N, CA and C of each residue as an Amber inpcrd file, in Angstrom:
protein
   513
 -19.6550000   0.1130000  -6.1630000 -18.9510000   1.3590000  -6.3490000
 -17.4710000   1.2180000  -5.9780000 -17.1750000   0.5680000  -4.8410000
 -15.7910000   0.3440000  -4.4160000 -15.5240000  -1.1540000  -4.4270000
 -14.3900000  -1.5290000  -5.0050000 -14.0250000  -2.9420000  -5.1060000
 -12.5290000  -3.0850000  -4.8320000 -12.1740000  -4.0830000  -4.0280000
 -10.7680000  -4.3810000  -3.7350000 -10.5110000  -5.8070000  -4.1740000
  -9.4220000  -5.9920000  -4.9260000  -9.0880000  -7.3340000  -5.3900000
  -7.5740000  -7.5220000  -5.4150000  -7.1860000  -8.7860000  -5.3310000
  -5.7640000  -9.1240000  -5.4090000  -5.2800000  -8.8860000  -6.8430000
  -4.1200000  -8.2910000  -6.9640000  -3.5420000  -8.0270000  -8.2870000
  -2.8400000  -9.2650000  -8.8140000  -2.7390000  -9.3500000 -10.1350000
  -2.0240000 -10.4400000 -10.7980000  -0.9670000  -9.8380000 -11.7200000
  -0.1780000 -10.6930000 -12.3180000   0.8630000 -10.2550000 -13.2560000
   0.2610000  -9.3740000 -14.3600000  -0.9610000  -9.6810000 -14.7650000
  -1.6080000  -8.9100000 -15.8300000  -1.9000000  -7.4670000 -15.4150000
  -1.7600000  -7.1640000 -14.1370000  -2.0290000  -5.8170000 -13.6520000
  -0.7760000  -4.9420000 -13.5840000   0.3400000  -5.4270000 -14.0730000
   1.5860000  -4.6520000 -14.0090000   1.4400000  -3.2980000 -14.6830000
   0.7060000  -3.2470000 -15.7810000   0.5500000  -1.9660000 -16.4850000
  -0.2470000  -0.9540000 -15.6770000  -1.3320000  -1.3880000 -15.0340000
  -2.1320000  -0.4570000 -14.2430000  -1.3880000  -0.0440000 -12.9790000
  -0.6210000  -0.9560000 -12.3960000   0.1990000  -0.6010000 -11.2320000
   1.2500000   0.4420000 -11.6190000   1.7950000   0.3000000 -12.8140000
   2.7750000   1.2740000 -13.3080000   2.1450000   2.6600000 -13.3770000
   0.9850000   2.7380000 -13.9750000   0.2970000   4.0230000 -14.1440000
  -0.0950000   4.6380000 -12.8030000  -0.7850000   3.8620000 -11.9770000
  -1.2630000   4.3740000 -10.6910000  -0.0830000   4.6460000  -9.7550000
   0.8960000   3.7560000  -9.7440000   2.0620000   3.9460000  -8.8840000
   2.8370000   5.1940000  -9.2480000   3.0750000   5.3890000 -10.5270000
   3.8270000   6.5480000 -11.0010000   3.1280000   7.8420000 -10.6060000
   1.8380000   7.9280000 -10.9070000   1.0810000   9.1550000 -10.6160000
   0.9770000   9.4300000  -9.1230000   0.6810000   8.3930000  -8.3460000
   0.4780000   8.6110000  -6.9140000   1.7940000   8.8980000  -6.1990000
   2.8770000   8.2500000  -6.6190000   4.1750000   8.5440000  -6.0090000
   4.5920000   9.9750000  -6.3240000   4.3940000  10.3750000  -7.5560000
   4.7950000  11.7210000  -7.9670000   4.0520000  12.7940000  -7.1670000
   2.7580000  12.6120000  -6.9660000   2.0030000  13.6290000  -6.2350000
   2.3770000  13.6600000  -4.7540000   2.7030000  12.5250000  -4.1650000
   3.0380000  12.4800000  -2.7350000   4.5150000  12.7580000  -2.4500000
   5.3990000  12.4020000  -3.3930000   6.8420000  12.4710000  -3.1250000
   7.6400000  13.2400000  -4.1720000   6.9800000  13.7700000  -5.1680000
   7.6820000  14.4050000  -6.2760000   8.5850000  15.5560000  -5.9000000
   8.3660000  16.1250000  -4.7300000   9.1800000  17.2520000  -4.2700000
  10.1210000  16.8480000  -3.1320000  10.2560000  15.5540000  -2.8690000
  11.0210000  15.0860000  -1.7170000  12.5240000  14.9940000  -1.9690000
  12.9250000  15.2220000  -3.1890000  14.3420000  15.1310000  -3.5570000
  14.5440000  15.9780000  -4.8110000  15.7950000  16.2170000  -5.1830000
  16.0290000  16.9380000  -6.4390000  15.3070000  16.2580000  -7.6090000
  14.8210000  17.0720000  -8.5420000  14.0260000  16.5810000  -9.6660000
  14.7130000  15.4300000 -10.4000000  16.0040000  15.5530000 -10.6510000
  16.7430000  14.5050000 -11.3660000  16.6930000  13.1750000 -10.5950000
  16.8590000  13.2560000  -9.2770000  16.8270000  12.0420000  -8.4490000
  15.4450000  11.3940000  -8.4550000  14.4020000  12.2180000  -8.3420000
  13.0270000  11.6930000  -8.3560000  12.7170000  11.0540000  -9.7000000
  13.0710000  11.7270000 -10.7850000  12.8050000  11.1710000 -12.1200000
  13.5230000   9.8460000 -12.3180000  14.7660000   9.7570000 -11.8750000
  15.5160000   8.5040000 -12.0030000  14.8830000   7.4060000 -11.1460000
  14.5110000   7.7430000  -9.9200000  13.8830000   6.7670000  -9.0250000
  12.5790000   6.2460000  -9.6290000  11.7500000   7.1630000 -10.1030000
  10.4680000   6.7590000 -10.6780000  10.6650000   5.9270000 -11.9410000
  11.6200000   6.2920000 -12.7490000  11.9020000   5.5370000 -13.9720000
  12.3340000   4.1050000 -13.6540000  13.1300000   3.9440000 -12.6210000
  13.6220000   2.6160000 -12.2410000  12.5620000   1.7560000 -11.5580000
  11.6790000   2.3960000 -10.7920000  10.7610000   1.6440000  -9.9420000
   9.3260000   1.5520000 -10.4390000   8.8810000   2.5020000 -11.2070000
   7.4870000   2.5140000 -11.6510000   7.4060000   2.2350000 -13.1440000
   7.7250000   0.9710000 -13.4860000   7.6410000   0.5160000 -14.8710000
   7.1050000  -0.9090000 -14.8610000   6.6130000  -1.3490000 -15.9930000
   5.9890000  -2.6830000 -16.0650000   6.9500000  -3.8090000 -15.7310000
   8.1950000  -3.6780000 -16.1490000   9.1770000  -4.7340000 -15.8610000
   9.3590000  -4.8980000 -14.3640000   9.5050000  -3.7890000 -13.6700000
   9.7050000  -3.8600000 -12.2210000   8.4590000  -4.4020000 -11.5110000
   7.2780000  -3.9270000 -11.9170000   6.0560000  -4.4280000 -11.2820000
   5.8330000  -5.9060000 -11.5910000   6.1560000  -6.3370000 -12.7920000
   6.0280000  -7.7590000 -13.1240000   6.9220000  -8.5900000 -12.2130000
   8.1350000  -8.1220000 -12.0030000   9.0670000  -8.8080000 -11.0950000
   8.5060000  -8.8460000  -9.6740000   8.0330000  -7.6930000  -9.1830000
   7.4880000  -7.6430000  -7.8220000   6.2500000  -8.5290000  -7.6810000
   5.3990000  -8.5260000  -8.6750000   4.1920000  -9.3540000  -8.6240000
   4.5100000 -10.8440000  -8.6240000   5.6300000 -11.2130000  -9.2020000
   5.9840000 -12.6260000  -9.2660000   6.6600000 -13.1270000  -7.9880000
   7.0320000 -12.2330000  -7.1020000   7.6590000 -12.6450000  -5.8440000
   6.5750000 -13.0820000  -4.8630000   6.7060000 -14.3130000  -4.3770000
   5.6860000 -14.9170000  -3.5210000   5.3860000 -14.1040000  -2.2640000
   6.3870000 -13.4320000  -1.7160000   6.1970000 -12.6790000  -0.4680000
   5.3180000 -11.4410000  -0.6590000   5.2400000 -10.9190000  -1.8680000
   4.5090000  -9.6760000  -2.1430000   3.0390000  -9.9370000  -2.4250000
   2.1940000  -9.1790000  -1.7460000   0.7440000  -9.2780000  -1.9310000
   0.2270000  -7.8950000  -2.3160000  -0.0960000  -7.7380000  -3.5880000
  -0.6340000  -6.4850000  -4.1110000  -2.1510000  -6.5790000  -4.1630000
  -2.8170000  -5.4940000  -3.7610000  -4.2630000  -5.3850000  -3.8800000
  -4.5910000  -4.0530000  -4.5370000  -5.5670000  -4.0870000  -5.4290000
  -6.0100000  -2.8990000  -6.1430000  -7.3490000  -2.4320000  -5.5760000
  -7.5240000  -1.1300000  -5.4770000  -8.8300000  -0.5840000  -5.0850000
  -9.3840000   0.1790000  -6.2840000 -10.6360000  -0.1290000  -6.6090000
 -11.3240000   0.5200000  -7.7250000 -12.4910000   1.3270000  -7.1960000
 -12.7340000   2.4310000  -7.8620000 -13.8670000   3.2940000  -7.5610000
 -14.5960000   3.5130000  -8.8830000 -15.8690000   3.1540000  -8.9090000
 -16.6500000   3.2330000 -10.1540000 -15.9260000   2.5330000 -11.3030000
 -15.4040000   1.3540000 -11.0270000 -14.7440000   0.4720000 -11.9920000
 -13.4060000   0.9900000 -12.5120000 -12.8560000   2.0350000 -11.8860000
 -11.5330000   2.5460000 -12.2660000 -10.5600000   2.2700000 -11.1230000
  -9.4060000   1.6500000 -11.4350000  -8.3910000   1.4230000 -10.4100000
  -7.8140000   2.7780000 -10.0260000  -7.9210000   3.1050000  -8.7300000
  -7.4970000   4.4160000  -8.2440000  -6.4190000   4.3310000  -7.1700000
  -6.0120000   3.1090000  -6.8230000  -4.9720000   2.9470000  -5.8180000
  -4.5880000   1.4990000  -5.6480000  -3.5680000   1.3020000  -4.8370000
  -3.1290000  -0.0580000  -4.5570000  -2.3430000  -0.1000000  -3.2590000
  -2.1330000  -1.3000000  -2.7850000  -1.3090000  -1.5220000  -1.6150000
  -0.3910000  -2.7110000  -1.8730000   0.7570000  -2.6960000  -1.2210000
   1.7070000  -3.8160000  -1.2460000   1.9240000  -4.2400000   0.1920000
   1.6190000  -5.4930000   0.4810000   1.7030000  -6.0500000   1.8260000
   2.6990000  -7.1960000   1.8640000   3.4180000  -7.3110000   2.9760000
   4.3390000  -8.4280000   3.1810000   4.0900000  -8.9610000   4.5860000
   3.7300000 -10.2360000   4.6740000   3.4580000 -10.8760000   5.9570000
   4.7660000 -11.2690000   6.6390000   4.7510000 -11.2430000   7.9820000
   5.8660000 -11.7360000   8.8050000   7.2150000 -11.1490000   8.3970000
   7.2800000  -9.8450000   8.2910000   8.5340000  -9.1730000   7.9430000
   9.0500000  -8.4380000   9.1790000  10.2230000  -8.8140000   9.6180000
  10.8300000  -8.2380000  10.8230000  11.2710000  -6.8030000  10.5800000
  11.1820000  -6.0230000  11.6390000  11.7170000  -4.6640000  11.7080000
  12.4440000  -4.5840000  13.0450000  13.7200000  -4.2750000  13.0070000
  14.5570000  -4.2780000  14.2100000  14.0090000  -3.3900000  15.3180000
  13.3080000  -2.3270000  14.9730000  12.8000000  -1.3880000  15.9700000
  11.4770000  -1.8270000  16.5950000  10.9620000  -2.9860000  16.1500000
   9.6910000  -3.5020000  16.6800000   9.9300000  -4.9230000  17.1900000
   9.9400000  -5.1000000  18.5100000  10.2810000  -6.4030000  19.0910000
   9.1040000  -7.3770000  19.2070000   8.2200000  -7.3790000  18.2400000
   7.0520000  -8.2580000  18.2650000   7.1330000  -9.2040000  17.0760000
   6.8120000 -10.4610000  17.3150000   6.8180000 -11.4660000  16.2420000
   5.5520000 -11.3460000  15.3920000   5.6170000 -11.9250000  14.2070000
   4.4720000 -12.0000000  13.2950000   3.8820000 -10.6350000  12.9500000
   4.7500000  -9.7220000  12.6080000   4.2920000  -8.4000000  12.1860000
   4.3050000  -8.3160000  10.6690000   3.3060000  -7.6500000  10.1580000
   3.1820000  -7.4440000   8.7210000   3.7380000  -6.0750000   8.3530000
   4.2870000  -6.0050000   7.1540000   4.8430000  -4.7640000   6.6340000
   3.8890000  -4.1870000   5.6020000   3.4320000  -2.9910000   5.8560000
   2.6150000  -2.2520000   4.8980000   3.5880000  -1.4240000   4.0700000
   4.0460000  -2.0160000   2.9750000   5.0890000  -1.4020000   2.1630000
   4.5820000  -0.1890000   1.4100000   3.3800000  -0.2850000   0.8680000
   2.8160000   0.8290000   0.1020000   1.3060000   0.8540000   0.2740000
   0.7980000   2.0480000   0.3350000  -0.6350000   2.2730000   0.2160000
  -0.7490000   3.5910000  -0.5430000  -1.0540000   3.4900000  -1.8170000
  -1.0560000   4.6400000  -2.7210000  -2.4360000   4.8450000  -3.3150000
  -2.8400000   6.1180000  -3.3680000  -4.0900000   6.5110000  -4.0170000
  -3.8070000   7.6600000  -4.9620000  -4.5280000   7.6910000  -6.0540000
  -4.4290000   8.8330000  -6.9530000  -4.9450000  10.0720000  -6.2170000
  -4.2440000  11.1710000  -6.3760000  -4.5460000  12.3900000  -5.6220000
  -5.9850000  12.8710000  -5.8090000  -6.5150000  12.7170000  -7.0040000
  -7.8780000  13.2030000  -7.2360000  -8.9480000  12.4070000  -6.4750000
  -8.5420000  11.3060000  -5.8260000  -9.4680000  10.5010000  -5.0340000
  -9.2320000  10.6540000  -3.5390000  -8.3500000  11.5710000  -3.1340000
  -8.2030000  11.9020000  -1.7190000  -9.5380000  12.4600000  -1.2270000
  -9.8700000  12.1350000   0.0040000 -11.0820000  12.6760000   0.5990000
 -12.3430000  11.8770000   0.3180000 -12.2130000  10.7910000  -0.4420000
 -13.3740000   9.9440000  -0.7500000 -13.5650000   8.8370000   0.2960000
 -12.6470000   8.7250000   1.2480000 -12.7140000   7.6500000   2.2400000
 -12.1440000   6.3380000   1.7400000 -11.5160000   6.3500000   0.5740000
 -10.9890000   5.1100000  -0.0150000  -9.7800000   4.5820000   0.7450000
  -8.9400000   5.4810000   1.2290000  -7.7750000   5.0450000   2.0070000
  -8.2020000   4.2850000   3.2420000  -9.2180000   4.7810000   3.9300000
  -9.7260000   4.0960000   5.1240000 -10.3250000   2.7480000   4.7570000
 -11.0730000   2.6950000   3.6740000 -11.6630000   1.4170000   3.2740000
 -10.5780000   0.4080000   2.9130000  -9.5420000   0.8690000   2.2070000
  -8.4390000  -0.0270000   1.8770000  -7.7140000  -0.4610000   3.1420000
  -7.5060000   0.4630000   4.0690000  -6.8260000   0.0950000   5.3090000
  -7.6700000  -0.8710000   6.1390000  -8.9720000  -0.6800000   6.2170000
  -9.8370000  -1.6180000   6.9410000  -9.7180000  -3.0200000   6.3390000
  -9.6730000  -3.0980000   5.0190000  -9.4700000  -4.3840000   4.3250000
  -8.1270000  -4.9960000   4.7410000  -7.0810000  -4.1770000   4.7520000
  -5.7360000  -4.6370000   5.1260000  -5.7360000  -5.1920000   6.5480000
  -6.3520000  -4.4740000   7.4720000  -6.3910000  -4.9230000   8.8730000
  -7.0690000  -6.2830000   9.0030000  -8.1810000  -6.4590000   8.3130000
  -8.8870000  -7.7450000   8.3570000  -7.9920000  -8.8480000   7.7880000
  -7.3560000  -8.5740000   6.6680000  -6.4740000  -9.5550000   6.0300000
  -5.3390000  -9.9640000   6.9670000  -4.7130000  -8.9880000   7.5960000
  -3.6130000  -9.2890000   8.5180000  -4.1050000 -10.0490000   9.7450000
  -5.2490000  -9.6730000  10.2850000  -5.7990000 -10.3660000  11.4500000
  -6.1190000 -11.8140000  11.0980000  -6.7380000 -12.0330000   9.9360000
  -7.0640000 -13.3940000   9.5000000  -5.8120000 -14.2410000   9.2910000
  -4.6750000 -13.6010000   9.0560000  -3.4090000 -14.3150000   8.8290000
  -2.4850000 -14.2500000  10.0410000  -3.0840000 -14.1100000  11.2200000
  -2.3950000 -14.1650000  12.4990000  -1.2040000 -13.2060000  12.6250000
  -1.3470000 -12.0210000  12.0940000  -0.3110000 -11.0020000  12.2610000
  -0.6020000 -10.2410000  13.5550000   0.4360000  -9.9920000  14.3460000
   0.2840000  -9.3270000  15.6460000   0.2710000  -7.8080000  15.5320000
   0.7900000  -7.3080000  14.4300000   0.8460000  -5.8700000  14.2410000
   1.2130000  -5.5280000  12.8130000   1.1980000  -4.2310000  12.5440000
   1.5370000  -3.7120000  11.2160000   2.5590000  -2.6080000  11.4150000
   3.5910000  -2.6270000  10.5790000   4.5550000  -1.5250000  10.6170000
   4.7380000  -0.9750000   9.2100000   5.2180000   0.2520000   9.1500000
   5.4360000   0.9110000   7.8690000   6.4770000   2.0010000   8.0350000
   6.9650000   2.4800000   6.9100000   7.8410000   3.6500000   6.8510000
   7.0780000   4.7420000   6.1360000   7.2250000   5.9740000   6.6150000
   6.5700000   7.1050000   5.9650000   7.5120000   8.3010000   6.0340000
   7.6460000   8.9760000   4.9050000   8.5020000  10.1550000   4.8040000
   8.0430000  11.1900000   5.8270000   8.9810000  11.7510000   6.5930000
   8.6470000  12.6720000   7.6800000   7.9150000  13.9270000   7.2110000
   8.0360000  14.2800000   5.9430000   7.3470000  15.4600000   5.4340000
   6.0110000  15.1410000   4.7570000   5.6330000  13.8810000   4.7310000
   4.3440000  13.5040000   4.1590000   3.2920000  13.6100000   5.2710000
   2.9670000  14.8380000   5.6340000   2.1000000  15.0960000   6.7790000
   0.7020000  14.5210000   6.5980000   0.2120000  14.5120000   5.3760000
  -1.1150000  13.9430000   5.1130000  -1.1310000  12.4460000   5.4510000
  -0.1100000  11.7320000   5.0090000  -0.0300000  10.2950000   5.2880000
   0.1660000  10.0360000   6.7800000   1.0290000  10.8000000   7.4070000
   1.2770000  10.6260000   8.8480000  -0.0250000  10.8390000   9.6190000
  -0.7570000  11.8830000   9.2800000  -2.0380000  12.1510000   9.9330000
  -3.0010000  10.9820000   9.7250000  -3.0670000  10.4670000   8.5010000
  -3.9340000   9.3210000   8.2000000  -3.5530000   8.1240000   9.0680000
  -2.2660000   7.7850000   9.0980000  -1.8370000   6.6190000   9.8700000
  -2.1130000   6.8010000  11.3600000  -1.9280000   7.9930000  11.8720000
  -2.2420000   8.2410000  13.2870000  -3.7310000   8.0400000  13.5420000
  -4.5820000   8.4920000  12.6250000  -6.0300000   8.2820000  12.7660000
  -6.3690000   6.7880000  12.7660000  -5.5640000   5.9990000  12.0510000
  -5.7990000   4.5600000  11.9940000  -5.2420000   3.8410000  13.2270000
  -4.5300000   4.5790000  14.0900000  -4.0260000   4.0020000  15.3410000
  -2.5280000   3.7640000  15.3960000  -1.8090000   4.1030000  14.3490000
  -0.3550000   3.9140000  14.3370000   0.3270000   4.9280000  15.2530000
   1.4800000   4.5180000  15.7720000   2.3420000   5.3970000  16.5540000
   3.7250000   5.3980000  15.9370000   4.4070000   6.5240000  16.0460000
   5.7950000   6.6060000  15.5910000   6.6620000   5.9030000  16.6230000
   7.4540000   4.9210000  16.1710000   8.2850000   4.1390000  17.0920000
   9.7690000   4.1900000  16.7470000  10.1090000   4.8050000  15.6490000
  11.5160000   4.8630000  15.2660000  11.7030000   5.6710000  14.0040000
  12.9030000   5.5480000  13.4580000  13.2110000   6.2790000  12.2310000
  14.0550000   5.4120000  11.3120000  14.0380000   5.7870000  10.0470000
  14.8320000   5.0930000   9.0340000  15.1030000   6.0880000   7.9090000
  15.9610000   5.7060000   7.0000000  16.2200000   6.5170000   5.8120000
  15.8000000   5.7120000   4.5920000  15.2110000   6.3970000   3.6290000
  14.7820000   5.7530000   2.3950000  15.6220000   6.2970000   1.2520000
  16.3580000   5.4060000   0.6220000  17.2870000   5.7940000  -0.4420000
  16.5360000   6.0870000  -1.7360000  16.6360000   7.3200000  -2.2030000
  16.0220000   7.7370000  -3.4650000  17.0250000   7.6000000  -4.6090000
  18.2730000   7.9780000  -4.3230000  19.3390000   7.8990000  -5.3290000
  20.6600000   7.6600000  -4.6070000  21.7210000   7.5610000  -5.3750000
  23.0440000   7.3560000  -4.7700000  23.4420000   8.5160000  -3.8740000
  22.8610000   9.6920000  -4.1170000  23.2540000  10.8820000  -3.3650000
  22.1550000  11.4490000  -2.4790000  20.9780000  10.8180000  -2.4670000
  19.8790000  11.3910000  -1.6920000  19.0530000  10.3020000  -1.0020000
  18.7970000  10.5210000   0.2820000  17.8470000   9.6650000   1.0050000
  16.9010000  10.5640000   1.7850000  15.7040000  10.0710000   2.0090000
  14.6940000  10.8160000   2.7480000  14.5520000  10.2380000   4.1450000
  14.4820000  11.1090000   5.1630000  14.2230000  10.6220000   6.5180000
  12.7820000  10.1280000   6.6120000  12.6080000   8.9940000   7.2660000
  11.2860000   8.3880000   7.4190000  11.0260000   8.0970000   8.8850000
   9.7410000   8.1090000   9.2350000   9.3000000   7.5730000  10.5270000
   9.0120000   6.0890000  10.3210000   9.3160000   5.2830000  11.3210000
   8.8030000   3.9250000  11.3900000   7.5810000   4.0220000  12.2810000
   6.4410000   3.5500000  11.7610000   5.2040000   3.5960000  12.5220000
   4.6950000   2.1730000  12.7490000   3.9860000   1.9910000  13.8630000
   3.5390000   0.6550000  14.2570000   2.1250000   0.6990000  14.8080000
   1.3700000  -0.3350000  14.4770000   0.0300000  -0.5330000  15.0260000
  -0.0730000  -1.9750000  15.5010000  -0.3430000  -2.1530000  16.7760000
  -0.5410000  -3.5000000  17.3040000  -1.9780000  -3.9350000  17.0390000
  -2.1230000  -5.1780000  16.5310000  -3.4710000  -5.7040000  16.2270000
  -3.9880000  -6.5110000  17.3910000
């Protein structure tokens, strides 16, 4: 029923679809409509995902429910964050699920997979950025054991950035 697998270049199209939909539902109101549309157009397209998938540092995993891809994650091992003074920390860049699959426990299953993967690869902790108004995500990360340890800004457009929490979980 639930399957998690590493994504390949051939998955750029499905990442485009799932990424676009899930970003829009979670962040579509986080900036002026024009800025969000421009950001999504630049970042959630096959060309961009193909480029990201080809970068060795990026590890994409897809989660499927009943054989349909309903979410994905982007992980980066050993990525420093100035606000976290611990070596060998992994960056949880994205964990996105289609909104209609919220409440199915899929986010937790994907996160449990991520934790095992990071532990097996000798990562000491996990850090991430989350928009301060994404209360659902913040609540989820706190349930998973993350703590807010700092702040950052996420650039949406030349004229708009969103305030983010930096969150950390020691493994």
